[in-house]
N, C-alpha and C positions, 0 to 999 in steps of 0.2 A: 798316710798312703793307704789306698784301698786295694784289695786284691779279690779275685774271684776265680771260680772254677766253672768250666763248661760241663754240662751234663746233657746227655741225650734226652729228648722229650719223653721217651719210654721210661728211662731211669727216674727223671724228675717226677713224672706222673705217678709212678709206683710208690714214691716216698711222700709226695706232697698231698695226695688226695685219697680219700676213702671211696670205694665204689658206691655209686648212688648219690654222691655229694659233689658239689662244685661251689666254688666261691669266685665271683666275678664282680669287681668294681662295686663293693658295698652290698652285694646280694649273695646270700647263701641259698643254694637250690637243693632241695631234697626230693628225690623221686622215691615214692613209697613202694615197698615190695609187699608181697602177700604175707610176709612174716613180721612186718612192722606192727607194733601195737600203738594205741593212742598214748599210753603212758610214755613209751620210748620217744615218740614224736614230740610230745610236750617237753620232755627233758632236753632233746636236741635243740628245739626252738629256743628254749630258755637259755641254753648254753651259748648259742650263737648270739642272741641278743645281749647277754651279759658280757660277751667278748667285744661288744661294740659294733656288731654287724647291724646295719640299719634295717634291712629287709631280709626276711626268710620266706622263700617260696616253697610251698609243699605241692607236689604234683602227684596225683593218683591216676596212673595210666589205665588201670582196670575200670575205674568209674568215670574216667574222662572228666575229672574235676580238679580244681586247683584253688589254693588259698594263699593269701599274702599276709604275713605276720610281721608286726612291728611292735615297738614298745607300747603302742596305744591299743593293741589287740589284734585279733585275727578276723579277716573278712574273706568270704569266698569271692573268687575272681569272676566277674560277669562275663566278659568276652575276651579279656586280656589280663595278663599279669603286668603290673606297672610299678614304677617308682617315680618319685618326684625330683629327687636330687641324689645322684645324677638322674636325668630323665631317660628312662628305659621303658619300652612298651613291647611286649611279646604277645601276639594274638594266640589264644588257646588253640585255634584251628591249626596254626602252624606247628605247635607243639605236638598235638595229637595226630596230625597227618603223617608225621615221621615215625610213629610207633607201630 
């Protein structure tokens, strides 16, 4: 028999996520802050990938740049962040227009 507990979105979000990070359907999303270092980002990406996350998206709102990281390496996003499985495509213009 399975049981569960209902929690408010606020309570769940406060415990399940770290600010600046999100995990959606096989994709971890990191929004860089001015205090993040390259070494910290590399460690976070490596952690996500070692946990089995297929894609890690790094978004730098100040520079308006983004990268997609997988087990095969890191590439700068041309005009959109995308995955192949599941198929997800997010235009950078849409990301940066909301900042």
